[in-house]
Backbone as XML, in Angstrom:
<?xml version="1.0"?>
<chain id="A" units="angstrom">
  <residue number="1" name="GLU">
    <atom name="N" x="75.798" y="102.576" z="73.384"/>
    <atom name="CA" x="74.635" y="101.219" z="74.092"/>
    <atom name="C" x="74.177" y="102.774" z="75.314"/>
  </residue>
  <residue number="2" name="ILE">
    <atom name="N" x="74.401" y="103.949" z="75.416"/>
    <atom name="CA" x="73.426" y="105.156" z="75.800"/>
    <atom name="C" x="72.309" y="105.230" z="75.687"/>
  </residue>
  <residue number="3" name="ARG">
    <atom name="N" x="71.171" y="105.159" z="76.055"/>
    <atom name="CA" x="69.559" y="105.421" z="76.117"/>
    <atom name="C" x="69.234" y="106.119" z="77.014"/>
  </residue>
  <residue number="4" name="SER">
    <atom name="N" x="68.205" y="106.438" z="76.150"/>
    <atom name="CA" x="67.821" y="108.117" z="77.796"/>
    <atom name="C" x="67.534" y="107.397" z="78.509"/>
  </residue>
  <residue number="5" name="GLY">
    <atom name="N" x="67.208" y="107.978" z="79.475"/>
    <atom name="CA" x="66.881" y="107.734" z="80.846"/>
    <atom name="C" x="68.143" y="106.704" z="81.801"/>
  </residue>
  <residue number="6" name="ASP">
    <atom name="N" x="69.201" y="106.904" z="80.997"/>
    <atom name="CA" x="70.605" y="106.515" z="81.517"/>
    <atom name="C" x="70.894" y="107.617" z="82.447"/>
  </residue>
  <residue number="7" name="VAL">
    <atom name="N" x="71.651" y="107.373" z="83.392"/>
    <atom name="CA" x="72.641" y="107.959" z="83.448"/>
    <atom name="C" x="74.055" y="107.670" z="83.981"/>
  </residue>
  <residue number="8" name="LEU">
    <atom name="N" x="75.156" y="108.589" z="82.480"/>
    <atom name="CA" x="76.627" y="108.237" z="82.930"/>
    <atom name="C" x="77.540" y="108.681" z="83.237"/>
  </residue>
  <residue number="9" name="VAL">
    <atom name="N" x="77.734" y="107.855" z="84.211"/>
    <atom name="CA" x="79.320" y="108.127" z="85.378"/>
    <atom name="C" x="80.457" y="108.209" z="84.905"/>
  </residue>
  <residue number="10" name="ILE">
    <atom name="N" x="81.154" y="109.393" z="85.566"/>
    <atom name="CA" x="82.598" y="109.685" z="84.494"/>
    <atom name="C" x="83.301" y="110.042" z="86.314"/>
  </residue>
  <residue number="11" name="ARG">
    <atom name="N" x="84.424" y="108.820" z="86.009"/>
    <atom name="CA" x="85.367" y="109.100" z="87.627"/>
    <atom name="C" x="86.377" y="109.694" z="87.260"/>
  </residue>
  <residue number="12" name="TYR">
    <atom name="N" x="86.843" y="109.272" z="88.646"/>
    <atom name="CA" x="87.946" y="109.337" z="88.122"/>
    <atom name="C" x="89.237" y="110.791" z="87.712"/>
  </residue>
  <residue number="13" name="GLU">
    <atom name="N" x="87.702" y="111.778" z="87.808"/>
    <atom name="CA" x="88.217" y="113.302" z="87.257"/>
    <atom name="C" x="88.270" y="114.271" z="87.393"/>
  </residue>
  <residue number="14" name="GLY">
    <atom name="N" x="88.545" y="113.737" z="89.679"/>
    <atom name="CA" x="88.543" y="114.827" z="90.443"/>
    <atom name="C" x="89.213" y="114.978" z="90.648"/>
  </residue>
  <residue number="15" name="PRO">
    <atom name="N" x="89.992" y="115.904" z="91.455"/>
    <atom name="CA" x="91.294" y="116.368" z="92.016"/>
    <atom name="C" x="92.386" y="115.881" z="92.353"/>
  </residue>
  <residue number="16" name="ARG">
    <atom name="N" x="92.401" y="114.853" z="93.085"/>
    <atom name="CA" x="92.962" y="113.959" z="92.611"/>
    <atom name="C" x="93.623" y="112.658" z="91.249"/>
  </residue>
  <residue number="17" name="GLY">
    <atom name="N" x="92.667" y="112.300" z="91.228"/>
    <atom name="CA" x="92.592" y="111.339" z="89.913"/>
    <atom name="C" x="92.154" y="112.054" z="88.847"/>
  </residue>
  <residue number="18" name="GLY">
    <atom name="N" x="92.159" y="113.414" z="88.325"/>
    <atom name="CA" x="92.626" y="113.657" z="87.324"/>
    <atom name="C" x="93.344" y="114.356" z="86.933"/>
  </residue>
  <residue number="19" name="PRO">
    <atom name="N" x="94.180" y="114.883" z="87.194"/>
    <atom name="CA" x="94.281" y="115.659" z="87.990"/>
    <atom name="C" x="93.462" y="116.906" z="88.087"/>
  </residue>
  <residue number="20" name="GLY">
    <atom name="N" x="93.193" y="117.709" z="89.268"/>
    <atom name="CA" x="93.025" y="119.391" z="89.129"/>
    <atom name="C" x="91.445" y="118.335" z="87.885"/>
  </residue>
  <residue number="21" name="MET">
    <atom name="N" x="90.160" y="117.787" z="88.017"/>
    <atom name="CA" x="89.113" y="118.012" z="87.845"/>
    <atom name="C" x="89.182" y="118.670" z="86.451"/>
  </residue>
  <residue number="22" name="ARG">
    <atom name="N" x="89.013" y="117.690" z="86.437"/>
    <atom name="CA" x="89.031" y="117.923" z="84.608"/>
    <atom name="C" x="87.684" y="118.803" z="83.919"/>
  </residue>
  <residue number="23" name="GLU">
    <atom name="N" x="87.619" y="119.467" z="83.071"/>
    <atom name="CA" x="85.492" y="120.248" z="82.263"/>
    <atom name="C" x="85.143" y="118.478" z="81.437"/>
  </residue>
  <residue number="24" name="MET">
    <atom name="N" x="84.388" y="118.700" z="81.684"/>
    <atom name="CA" x="83.774" y="117.567" z="80.998"/>
    <atom name="C" x="82.506" y="117.926" z="79.981"/>
  </residue>
  <residue number="25" name="LEU">
    <atom name="N" x="83.086" y="119.049" z="79.308"/>
    <atom name="CA" x="82.371" y="120.268" z="78.557"/>
    <atom name="C" x="82.132" y="119.074" z="77.050"/>
  </residue>
  <residue number="26" name="ILE">
    <atom name="N" x="82.969" y="118.178" z="76.999"/>
    <atom name="CA" x="82.909" y="117.186" z="75.685"/>
    <atom name="C" x="81.863" y="116.326" z="76.050"/>
  </residue>
  <residue number="27" name="PRO">
    <atom name="N" x="81.803" y="115.851" z="76.833"/>
    <atom name="CA" x="81.928" y="114.305" z="77.350"/>
    <atom name="C" x="79.640" y="115.517" z="77.190"/>
  </residue>
  <residue number="28" name="THR">
    <atom name="N" x="79.500" y="115.777" z="77.244"/>
    <atom name="CA" x="77.738" y="116.602" z="77.627"/>
    <atom name="C" x="77.983" y="117.332" z="76.006"/>
  </residue>
  <residue number="29" name="SER">
    <atom name="N" x="78.766" y="118.208" z="75.859"/>
    <atom name="CA" x="78.409" y="118.579" z="74.243"/>
    <atom name="C" x="78.560" y="116.812" z="73.266"/>
  </residue>
  <residue number="30" name="THR">
    <atom name="N" x="79.033" y="115.762" z="73.153"/>
    <atom name="CA" x="78.630" y="114.386" z="72.728"/>
    <atom name="C" x="77.164" y="114.330" z="73.307"/>
  </residue>
  <residue number="31" name="LEU">
    <atom name="N" x="76.818" y="113.804" z="74.297"/>
    <atom name="CA" x="75.025" y="113.654" z="74.610"/>
    <atom name="C" x="74.107" y="114.792" z="73.577"/>
  </residue>
  <residue number="32" name="PHE">
    <atom name="N" x="74.164" y="116.223" z="73.687"/>
    <atom name="CA" x="73.365" y="117.047" z="72.979"/>
    <atom name="C" x="73.094" y="116.166" z="71.388"/>
  </residue>
  <residue number="33" name="GLY">
    <atom name="N" x="75.093" y="116.129" z="70.563"/>
    <atom name="CA" x="75.008" y="115.553" z="69.747"/>
    <atom name="C" x="74.153" y="114.487" z="69.676"/>
  </residue>
  <residue number="34" name="MET">
    <atom name="N" x="73.968" y="113.320" z="70.055"/>
    <atom name="CA" x="73.694" y="112.123" z="69.901"/>
    <atom name="C" x="72.208" y="112.233" z="70.180"/>
  </residue>
  <residue number="35" name="GLY">
    <atom name="N" x="71.873" y="114.403" z="70.888"/>
    <atom name="CA" x="69.909" y="113.993" z="70.433"/>
    <atom name="C" x="70.147" y="113.691" z="72.255"/>
  </residue>
  <residue number="36" name="LEU">
    <atom name="N" x="70.548" y="113.212" z="73.042"/>
    <atom name="CA" x="70.410" y="113.031" z="74.370"/>
    <atom name="C" x="70.225" y="114.155" z="75.982"/>
  </residue>
  <residue number="37" name="GLY">
    <atom name="N" x="70.562" y="114.533" z="75.063"/>
    <atom name="CA" x="71.216" y="116.286" z="75.916"/>
    <atom name="C" x="69.749" y="116.236" z="77.620"/>
  </residue>
  <residue number="38" name="GLU">
    <atom name="N" x="69.042" y="116.030" z="77.350"/>
    <atom name="CA" x="67.922" y="116.285" z="78.685"/>
    <atom name="C" x="67.417" y="115.513" z="78.780"/>
  </residue>
  <residue number="39" name="SER">
    <atom name="N" x="67.630" y="114.252" z="78.342"/>
    <atom name="CA" x="67.930" y="112.352" z="79.020"/>
    <atom name="C" x="67.774" y="112.155" z="79.825"/>
  </residue>
  <residue number="40" name="VAL">
    <atom name="N" x="69.599" y="111.896" z="79.314"/>
    <atom name="CA" x="70.493" y="111.552" z="79.651"/>
    <atom name="C" x="71.226" y="112.423" z="81.076"/>
  </residue>
  <residue number="41" name="ALA">
    <atom name="N" x="71.057" y="111.458" z="82.181"/>
    <atom name="CA" x="72.503" y="112.128" z="83.435"/>
    <atom name="C" x="73.842" y="112.485" z="83.409"/>
  </residue>
  <residue number="42" name="LEU">
    <atom name="N" x="74.252" y="112.967" z="83.451"/>
    <atom name="CA" x="76.322" y="112.662" z="83.515"/>
    <atom name="C" x="76.261" y="113.199" z="84.853"/>
  </residue>
  <residue number="43" name="VAL">
    <atom name="N" x="77.185" y="112.259" z="85.920"/>
    <atom name="CA" x="77.238" y="112.363" z="86.860"/>
    <atom name="C" x="78.968" y="111.892" z="87.632"/>
  </residue>
  <residue number="44" name="THR">
    <atom name="N" x="79.701" y="113.101" z="87.271"/>
    <atom name="CA" x="80.982" y="113.047" z="88.128"/>
    <atom name="C" x="81.677" y="113.676" z="88.824"/>
  </residue>
  <residue number="45" name="ASP">
    <atom name="N" x="83.137" y="113.168" z="89.310"/>
    <atom name="CA" x="83.992" y="113.385" z="90.052"/>
    <atom name="C" x="84.577" y="114.833" z="89.536"/>
  </residue>
  <residue number="46" name="GLY">
    <atom name="N" x="84.507" y="115.391" z="88.735"/>
    <atom name="CA" x="85.320" y="115.417" z="87.585"/>
    <atom name="C" x="84.224" y="117.113" z="87.789"/>
  </residue>
  <residue number="47" name="ARG">
    <atom name="N" x="84.796" y="118.404" z="86.372"/>
    <atom name="CA" x="83.944" y="119.507" z="87.286"/>
    <atom name="C" x="82.965" y="119.907" z="85.682"/>
  </residue>
  <residue number="48" name="PHE">
    <atom name="N" x="82.674" y="121.042" z="86.156"/>
    <atom name="CA" x="81.544" y="121.560" z="84.340"/>
    <atom name="C" x="81.810" y="123.548" z="84.644"/>
  </residue>
  <residue number="49" name="SER">
    <atom name="N" x="81.426" y="123.758" z="83.068"/>
    <atom name="CA" x="81.562" y="125.105" z="82.999"/>
    <atom name="C" x="80.722" y="125.801" z="83.045"/>
  </residue>
  <residue number="50" name="GLY">
    <atom name="N" x="80.613" y="126.665" z="82.672"/>
    <atom name="CA" x="78.880" y="127.503" z="82.339"/>
    <atom name="C" x="78.667" y="126.770" z="81.431"/>
  </residue>
  <residue number="51" name="GLY">
    <atom name="N" x="78.829" y="126.405" z="80.478"/>
    <atom name="CA" x="78.862" y="126.148" z="79.261"/>
    <atom name="C" x="78.125" y="124.540" z="79.161"/>
  </residue>
  <residue number="52" name="THR">
    <atom name="N" x="77.342" y="124.061" z="80.505"/>
    <atom name="CA" x="77.165" y="122.895" z="80.372"/>
    <atom name="C" x="76.095" y="123.164" z="80.410"/>
  </residue>
  <residue number="53" name="ARG">
    <atom name="N" x="74.790" y="122.434" z="80.143"/>
    <atom name="CA" x="73.574" y="122.393" z="79.904"/>
    <atom name="C" x="72.967" y="120.484" z="80.521"/>
  </residue>
  <residue number="54" name="GLY">
    <atom name="N" x="71.776" y="120.958" z="80.502"/>
    <atom name="CA" x="71.235" y="119.596" z="80.677"/>
    <atom name="C" x="71.091" y="118.893" z="82.488"/>
  </residue>
  <residue number="55" name="PRO">
    <atom name="N" x="70.575" y="117.555" z="82.590"/>
    <atom name="CA" x="70.992" y="117.019" z="83.456"/>
    <atom name="C" x="72.344" y="116.903" z="83.898"/>
  </residue>
  <residue number="56" name="CYS">
    <atom name="N" x="73.397" y="117.093" z="85.004"/>
    <atom name="CA" x="74.074" y="117.456" z="85.046"/>
    <atom name="C" x="74.824" y="117.438" z="86.684"/>
  </residue>
  <residue number="57" name="VAL">
    <atom name="N" x="75.243" y="116.456" z="87.687"/>
    <atom name="CA" x="76.124" y="116.472" z="88.980"/>
    <atom name="C" x="77.510" y="116.183" z="88.708"/>
  </residue>
  <residue number="58" name="GLY">
    <atom name="N" x="78.036" y="117.762" z="89.275"/>
    <atom name="CA" x="79.434" y="117.931" z="89.435"/>
    <atom name="C" x="79.386" y="117.418" z="90.758"/>
  </residue>
  <residue number="59" name="HIS">
    <atom name="N" x="81.763" y="117.345" z="90.414"/>
    <atom name="CA" x="82.710" y="118.017" z="92.024"/>
    <atom name="C" x="81.930" y="116.917" z="93.038"/>
  </residue>
  <residue number="60" name="VAL">
    <atom name="N" x="81.409" y="115.326" z="92.239"/>
    <atom name="CA" x="81.167" y="114.418" z="93.498"/>
    <atom name="C" x="82.359" y="115.077" z="94.441"/>
  </residue>
  <residue number="61" name="SER">
    <atom name="N" x="81.865" y="114.374" z="95.634"/>
    <atom name="CA" x="83.332" y="114.194" z="96.788"/>
    <atom name="C" x="82.881" y="113.246" z="98.275"/>
  </residue>
  <residue number="62" name="PRO">
    <atom name="N" x="83.342" y="112.605" z="98.102"/>
    <atom name="CA" x="84.336" y="112.139" z="97.682"/>
    <atom name="C" x="85.229" y="111.921" z="96.744"/>
  </residue>
  <residue number="63" name="GLU">
    <atom name="N" x="86.000" y="111.995" z="95.627"/>
    <atom name="CA" x="86.212" y="111.512" z="94.674"/>
    <atom name="C" x="85.960" y="110.095" z="94.267"/>
  </residue>
  <residue number="64" name="ALA">
    <atom name="N" x="86.250" y="109.664" z="93.652"/>
    <atom name="CA" x="86.879" y="108.265" z="92.925"/>
    <atom name="C" x="88.157" y="107.571" z="94.021"/>
  </residue>
  <residue number="65" name="ALA">
    <atom name="N" x="88.695" y="108.690" z="93.848"/>
    <atom name="CA" x="90.432" y="107.542" z="93.151"/>
    <atom name="C" x="90.049" y="107.594" z="95.118"/>
  </residue>
  <residue number="66" name="VAL">
    <atom name="N" x="90.311" y="108.186" z="96.139"/>
    <atom name="CA" x="90.066" y="108.352" z="97.772"/>
    <atom name="C" x="89.133" y="106.961" z="97.933"/>
  </residue>
  <residue number="67" name="ARG">
    <atom name="N" x="88.868" y="106.162" z="97.041"/>
    <atom name="CA" x="87.715" y="105.532" z="97.505"/>
    <atom name="C" x="86.513" y="106.195" z="97.691"/>
  </residue>
  <residue number="68" name="GLY">
    <atom name="N" x="86.021" y="107.109" z="97.064"/>
    <atom name="CA" x="84.132" y="107.992" z="97.204"/>
    <atom name="C" x="83.245" y="107.036" z="96.608"/>
  </residue>
  <residue number="69" name="PRO">
    <atom name="N" x="82.631" y="106.092" z="97.424"/>
    <atom name="CA" x="80.726" y="106.213" z="96.842"/>
    <atom name="C" x="81.039" y="105.749" z="95.178"/>
  </residue>
  <residue number="70" name="ILE">
    <atom name="N" x="81.627" y="106.966" z="94.544"/>
    <atom name="CA" x="81.769" y="107.284" z="93.135"/>
    <atom name="C" x="81.514" y="105.887" z="92.715"/>
  </residue>
  <residue number="71" name="ALA">
    <atom name="N" x="83.564" y="105.773" z="92.923"/>
    <atom name="CA" x="84.562" y="104.791" z="92.565"/>
    <atom name="C" x="83.045" y="103.154" z="92.605"/>
  </residue>
  <residue number="72" name="ALA">
    <atom name="N" x="82.298" y="103.313" z="93.185"/>
    <atom name="CA" x="81.904" y="101.551" z="93.037"/>
    <atom name="C" x="80.595" y="101.108" z="92.520"/>
  </residue>
  <residue number="73" name="LEU">
    <atom name="N" x="79.817" y="101.763" z="91.533"/>
    <atom name="CA" x="79.085" y="102.069" z="90.765"/>
    <atom name="C" x="79.667" y="100.868" z="89.162"/>
  </residue>
  <residue number="74" name="LYS">
    <atom name="N" x="77.790" y="100.793" z="89.296"/>
    <atom name="CA" x="78.762" y="99.854" z="88.193"/>
    <atom name="C" x="78.134" y="99.817" z="87.055"/>
  </residue>
  <residue number="75" name="ASP">
    <atom name="N" x="77.802" y="98.911" z="85.844"/>
    <atom name="CA" x="76.215" y="99.653" z="84.777"/>
    <atom name="C" x="75.387" y="98.733" z="85.533"/>
  </residue>
  <residue number="76" name="GLY">
    <atom name="N" x="74.116" y="99.199" z="84.753"/>
    <atom name="CA" x="73.852" y="98.960" z="85.529"/>
    <atom name="C" x="72.674" y="99.573" z="87.359"/>
  </residue>
  <residue number="77" name="ASP">
    <atom name="N" x="73.843" y="99.984" z="88.017"/>
    <atom name="CA" x="73.138" y="100.139" z="89.074"/>
    <atom name="C" x="72.195" y="101.350" z="88.869"/>
  </residue>
  <residue number="78" name="VAL">
    <atom name="N" x="70.978" y="101.474" z="89.869"/>
    <atom name="CA" x="69.797" y="102.606" z="89.571"/>
    <atom name="C" x="70.615" y="103.877" z="90.006"/>
  </residue>
  <residue number="79" name="VAL">
    <atom name="N" x="70.436" y="104.797" z="89.975"/>
    <atom name="CA" x="71.094" y="106.188" z="90.546"/>
    <atom name="C" x="70.185" y="107.318" z="89.918"/>
  </residue>
  <residue number="80" name="GLU">
    <atom name="N" x="69.553" y="107.268" z="91.946"/>
    <atom name="CA" x="68.097" y="108.490" z="91.661"/>
    <atom name="C" x="69.153" y="110.121" z="92.112"/>
  </residue>
  <residue number="81" name="ILE">
    <atom name="N" x="68.374" y="110.219" z="91.111"/>
    <atom name="CA" x="68.776" y="112.234" z="90.979"/>
    <atom name="C" x="67.695" y="112.958" z="91.221"/>
  </residue>
  <residue number="82" name="ASP">
    <atom name="N" x="67.933" y="113.714" z="92.335"/>
    <atom name="CA" x="66.276" y="114.830" z="92.830"/>
    <atom name="C" x="67.146" y="115.572" z="92.990"/>
  </residue>
  <residue number="83" name="ILE">
    <atom name="N" x="67.187" y="116.929" z="91.384"/>
    <atom name="CA" x="67.703" y="118.294" z="91.566"/>
    <atom name="C" x="66.819" y="118.915" z="93.101"/>
  </residue>
  <residue number="84" name="PRO">
    <atom name="N" x="65.877" y="118.966" z="92.542"/>
    <atom name="CA" x="65.352" y="120.135" z="93.803"/>
    <atom name="C" x="65.627" y="119.562" z="95.484"/>
  </residue>
  <residue number="85" name="ARG">
    <atom name="N" x="65.297" y="118.649" z="95.215"/>
    <atom name="CA" x="65.843" y="117.924" z="96.852"/>
    <atom name="C" x="67.092" y="118.023" z="97.105"/>
  </residue>
  <residue number="86" name="ARG">
    <atom name="N" x="68.166" y="118.460" z="95.893"/>
    <atom name="CA" x="69.700" y="118.373" z="95.873"/>
    <atom name="C" x="70.267" y="117.229" z="96.251"/>
  </residue>
  <residue number="87" name="ILE">
    <atom name="N" x="69.790" y="115.628" z="96.178"/>
    <atom name="CA" x="70.212" y="114.397" z="96.681"/>
    <atom name="C" x="70.400" y="113.651" z="95.406"/>
  </residue>
  <residue number="88" name="LEU">
    <atom name="N" x="70.705" y="112.577" z="95.287"/>
    <atom name="CA" x="72.662" y="111.871" z="94.417"/>
    <atom name="C" x="71.990" y="110.874" z="95.152"/>
  </residue>
  <residue number="89" name="ARG">
    <atom name="N" x="71.639" y="109.463" z="95.230"/>
    <atom name="CA" x="71.441" y="108.291" z="95.856"/>
    <atom name="C" x="71.611" y="107.453" z="94.686"/>
  </residue>
  <residue number="90" name="VAL">
    <atom name="N" x="71.988" y="106.101" z="94.909"/>
    <atom name="CA" x="72.359" y="104.733" z="94.544"/>
    <atom name="C" x="71.456" y="103.455" z="95.454"/>
  </residue>
  <residue number="91" name="ASP">
    <atom name="N" x="70.905" y="102.925" z="94.215"/>
    <atom name="CA" x="70.141" y="102.185" z="95.447"/>
    <atom name="C" x="70.678" y="100.713" z="95.727"/>
  </residue>
  <residue number="92" name="LEU">
    <atom name="N" x="72.005" y="101.245" z="95.785"/>
    <atom name="CA" x="72.776" y="99.964" z="97.319"/>
    <atom name="C" x="72.184" y="100.302" z="98.655"/>
  </residue>
  <residue number="93" name="ASP">
    <atom name="N" x="72.727" y="99.035" z="99.966"/>
    <atom name="CA" x="73.460" y="99.514" z="100.858"/>
    <atom name="C" x="74.636" y="99.687" z="100.876"/>
  </residue>
  <residue number="94" name="ALA">
    <atom name="N" x="74.984" y="99.942" z="102.079"/>
    <atom name="CA" x="76.371" y="100.317" z="102.826"/>
    <atom name="C" x="76.729" y="99.007" z="102.685"/>
  </residue>
  <residue number="95" name="GLU">
    <atom name="N" x="76.644" y="98.120" z="102.988"/>
    <atom name="CA" x="77.156" y="96.653" z="102.924"/>
    <atom name="C" x="78.332" y="96.518" z="101.458"/>
  </residue>
  <residue number="96" name="GLU">
    <atom name="N" x="76.920" y="97.097" z="100.233"/>
    <atom name="CA" x="77.035" y="95.828" z="98.941"/>
    <atom name="C" x="78.538" y="97.463" z="98.460"/>
  </residue>
  <residue number="97" name="ILE">
    <atom name="N" x="77.713" y="99.085" z="98.781"/>
    <atom name="CA" x="78.913" y="99.527" z="98.466"/>
    <atom name="C" x="81.113" y="99.522" z="98.554"/>
  </residue>
  <residue number="98" name="HIS">
    <atom name="N" x="80.593" y="99.436" z="100.292"/>
    <atom name="CA" x="81.491" y="98.343" z="100.875"/>
    <atom name="C" x="82.661" y="97.666" z="100.146"/>
  </residue>
  <residue number="99" name="SER">
    <atom name="N" x="81.588" y="96.173" z="100.067"/>
    <atom name="CA" x="82.973" y="95.809" z="99.607"/>
    <atom name="C" x="82.898" y="95.407" z="97.873"/>
  </residue>
  <residue number="100" name="ARG">
    <atom name="N" x="82.502" y="96.087" z="97.521"/>
    <atom name="CA" x="82.843" y="97.025" z="96.497"/>
    <atom name="C" x="84.294" y="97.518" z="96.080"/>
  </residue>
  <residue number="101" name="LEU">
    <atom name="N" x="84.266" y="98.820" z="97.361"/>
    <atom name="CA" x="85.363" y="99.228" z="97.440"/>
    <atom name="C" x="86.494" y="99.094" z="97.702"/>
  </residue>
  <residue number="102" name="LYS">
    <atom name="N" x="85.872" y="98.156" z="99.053"/>
    <atom name="CA" x="87.065" y="96.988" z="99.154"/>
    <atom name="C" x="88.191" y="96.127" z="97.834"/>
  </residue>
  <residue number="103" name="SER">
    <atom name="N" x="87.376" y="95.318" z="96.780"/>
    <atom name="CA" x="87.342" y="94.769" z="96.222"/>
    <atom name="C" x="88.551" y="95.265" z="94.587"/>
  </residue>
  <residue number="104" name="LEU">
    <atom name="N" x="88.444" y="97.411" z="94.779"/>
    <atom name="CA" x="88.851" y="97.759" z="93.399"/>
    <atom name="C" x="90.661" y="97.281" z="94.007"/>
  </residue>
  <residue number="105" name="ALA">
    <atom name="N" x="91.302" y="97.239" z="92.830"/>
    <atom name="CA" x="92.245" y="97.555" z="92.263"/>
    <atom name="C" x="92.387" y="99.032" z="93.021"/>
  </residue>
  <residue number="106" name="PRO">
    <atom name="N" x="94.136" y="99.262" z="93.820"/>
    <atom name="CA" x="94.782" y="100.523" z="93.964"/>
    <atom name="C" x="94.515" y="101.495" z="93.236"/>
  </residue>
  <residue number="107" name="PHE">
    <atom name="N" x="94.112" y="102.835" z="93.619"/>
    <atom name="CA" x="94.165" y="103.583" z="92.010"/>
    <atom name="C" x="95.815" y="103.944" z="92.168"/>
  </residue>
  <residue number="108" name="LYS">
    <atom name="N" x="95.575" y="104.322" z="90.557"/>
    <atom name="CA" x="97.614" y="104.445" z="90.252"/>
    <atom name="C" x="96.818" y="105.746" z="89.444"/>
  </residue>
  <residue number="109" name="PRO">
    <atom name="N" x="97.868" y="106.864" z="90.018"/>
    <atom name="CA" x="98.102" y="108.835" z="89.132"/>
    <atom name="C" x="98.025" y="108.163" z="87.870"/>
  </residue>
  <residue number="110" name="ARG">
    <atom name="N" x="97.771" y="109.367" z="87.461"/>
    <atom name="CA" x="98.020" y="108.485" z="86.034"/>
    <atom name="C" x="99.622" y="109.093" z="85.378"/>
  </residue>
  <residue number="111" name="ILE">
    <atom name="N" x="99.810" y="111.237" z="86.308"/>
    <atom name="CA" x="100.706" y="111.459" z="86.556"/>
    <atom name="C" x="102.088" y="111.133" z="87.122"/>
  </residue>
  <residue number="112" name="MET">
    <atom name="N" x="102.587" y="111.102" z="87.318"/>
    <atom name="CA" x="103.460" y="110.657" z="88.023"/>
    <atom name="C" x="104.811" y="110.814" z="88.068"/>
  </residue>
  <residue number="113" name="LYS">
    <atom name="N" x="105.243" y="112.643" z="87.227"/>
    <atom name="CA" x="105.600" y="113.034" z="88.147"/>
    <atom name="C" x="106.278" y="114.846" z="88.041"/>
  </residue>
  <residue number="114" name="GLY">
    <atom name="N" x="106.933" y="115.623" z="89.049"/>
    <atom name="CA" x="106.367" y="117.332" z="88.226"/>
    <atom name="C" x="104.956" y="117.899" z="88.822"/>
  </residue>
  <residue number="115" name="TYR">
    <atom name="N" x="104.247" y="118.729" z="88.611"/>
    <atom name="CA" x="104.306" y="119.862" z="89.574"/>
    <atom name="C" x="102.874" y="118.753" z="89.583"/>
  </residue>
  <residue number="116" name="LEU">
    <atom name="N" x="102.192" y="118.682" z="88.840"/>
    <atom name="CA" x="101.027" y="117.679" z="88.628"/>
    <atom name="C" x="100.378" y="115.976" z="89.315"/>
  </residue>
  <residue number="117" name="MET">
    <atom name="N" x="102.029" y="115.562" z="89.962"/>
    <atom name="CA" x="102.611" y="114.384" z="90.658"/>
    <atom name="C" x="102.171" y="115.176" z="92.373"/>
  </residue>
  <residue number="118" name="ARG">
    <atom name="N" x="102.979" y="116.464" z="92.042"/>
    <atom name="CA" x="102.842" y="116.037" z="93.810"/>
    <atom name="C" x="101.308" y="117.626" z="93.937"/>
  </residue>
  <residue number="119" name="TYR">
    <atom name="N" x="100.832" y="118.051" z="93.818"/>
    <atom name="CA" x="99.287" y="118.324" z="93.194"/>
    <atom name="C" x="98.678" y="117.596" z="94.236"/>
  </residue>
  <residue number="120" name="ALA">
    <atom name="N" x="98.473" y="116.257" z="92.646"/>
    <atom name="CA" x="97.566" y="114.514" z="93.647"/>
    <atom name="C" x="97.695" y="114.708" z="94.993"/>
  </residue>
  <residue number="121" name="ALA">
    <atom name="N" x="98.638" y="114.407" z="95.193"/>
    <atom name="CA" x="99.535" y="113.970" z="96.218"/>
    <atom name="C" x="98.719" y="114.795" z="97.668"/>
  </residue>
  <residue number="122" name="PHE">
    <atom name="N" x="98.726" y="115.654" z="97.480"/>
    <atom name="CA" x="98.693" y="116.927" z="98.774"/>
    <atom name="C" x="97.635" y="117.226" z="98.634"/>
  </residue>
  <residue number="123" name="VAL">
    <atom name="N" x="96.688" y="117.542" z="97.401"/>
    <atom name="CA" x="94.979" y="118.528" z="96.990"/>
    <atom name="C" x="93.875" y="117.427" z="97.728"/>
  </residue>
  <residue number="124" name="GLY">
    <atom name="N" x="93.257" y="118.331" z="99.045"/>
    <atom name="CA" x="91.908" y="118.200" z="99.380"/>
    <atom name="C" x="91.363" y="117.633" z="98.441"/>
  </residue>
  <residue number="125" name="ALA">
    <atom name="N" x="89.372" y="117.954" z="99.090"/>
    <atom name="CA" x="88.620" y="117.092" z="98.416"/>
    <atom name="C" x="88.508" y="118.369" z="97.360"/>
  </residue>
  <residue number="126" name="ALA">
    <atom name="N" x="86.881" y="118.788" z="96.623"/>
    <atom name="CA" x="86.164" y="119.627" z="95.934"/>
    <atom name="C" x="85.644" y="120.223" z="97.319"/>
  </residue>
  <residue number="127" name="GLU">
    <atom name="N" x="84.993" y="119.322" z="98.041"/>
    <atom name="CA" x="83.887" y="120.446" z="98.489"/>
    <atom name="C" x="84.695" y="121.316" z="99.164"/>
  </residue>
  <residue number="128" name="HIS">
    <atom name="N" x="85.734" y="121.300" z="99.859"/>
    <atom name="CA" x="86.663" y="121.859" z="100.910"/>
    <atom name="C" x="87.942" y="123.056" z="98.993"/>
  </residue>
  <residue number="129" name="GLY">
    <atom name="N" x="87.379" y="123.232" z="98.152"/>
    <atom name="CA" x="88.122" y="123.041" z="97.075"/>
    <atom name="C" x="89.623" y="122.805" z="96.320"/>
  </residue>
  <residue number="130" name="ALA">
    <atom name="N" x="89.467" y="122.262" z="96.455"/>
    <atom name="CA" x="90.522" y="121.355" z="95.818"/>
    <atom name="C" x="91.474" y="121.747" z="96.025"/>
  </residue>
  <residue number="131" name="LEU">
    <atom name="N" x="92.074" y="122.457" z="97.298"/>
    <atom name="CA" x="93.352" y="123.184" z="97.826"/>
    <atom name="C" x="95.054" y="121.880" z="98.612"/>
  </residue>
  <residue number="132" name="ILE">
    <atom name="N" x="95.416" y="122.668" z="98.154"/>
    <atom name="CA" x="96.814" y="121.833" z="98.417"/>
    <atom name="C" x="96.870" y="122.046" z="100.157"/>
  </residue>
  <residue number="133" name="GLU">
    <atom name="N" x="96.905" y="120.689" z="100.858"/>
    <atom name="CA" x="96.847" y="120.526" z="102.030"/>
    <atom name="C" x="98.251" y="120.533" z="102.656"/>
  </residue>
  <residue number="134" name="THR">
    <atom name="N" x="98.594" y="121.478" z="103.356"/>
    <atom name="CA" x="99.880" y="121.393" z="103.519"/>
    <atom name="C" x="100.087" y="120.877" z="105.559"/>
  </residue>
  <residue number="135" name="ASN">
    <atom name="N" x="98.486" y="120.691" z="106.397"/>
    <atom name="CA" x="99.628" y="119.595" z="106.720"/>
    <atom name="C" x="99.304" y="118.689" z="107.214"/>
  </residue>
</chain>
């Protein structure tokens, strides 16, 4: 159902949601394999490697797992990406975003034991390095 001009949003892949900021090479490679690599944008709270091509915006912060605005997006929302001006915007007002975030079920971590669970519980935002916060 993905068509030229769409914006594909992959969320819950950030430091807490992944946990650990999963690599998005498979989705970007899939888009190129479908012939859509230059005409479909990908926005994620996950990360990209040096192999990423096409219009991609990653490390979106705050991430979906901590109720960043990316968690509020739905099919059909209009997302504007202006790469030269470094703007990522959705055509929703603050009240609608707040309402959608409030109606979401609580985030449930994928990993419930071990070091990754501890990491997810204490990791900071991607914009600050996705480091364990000790305070």
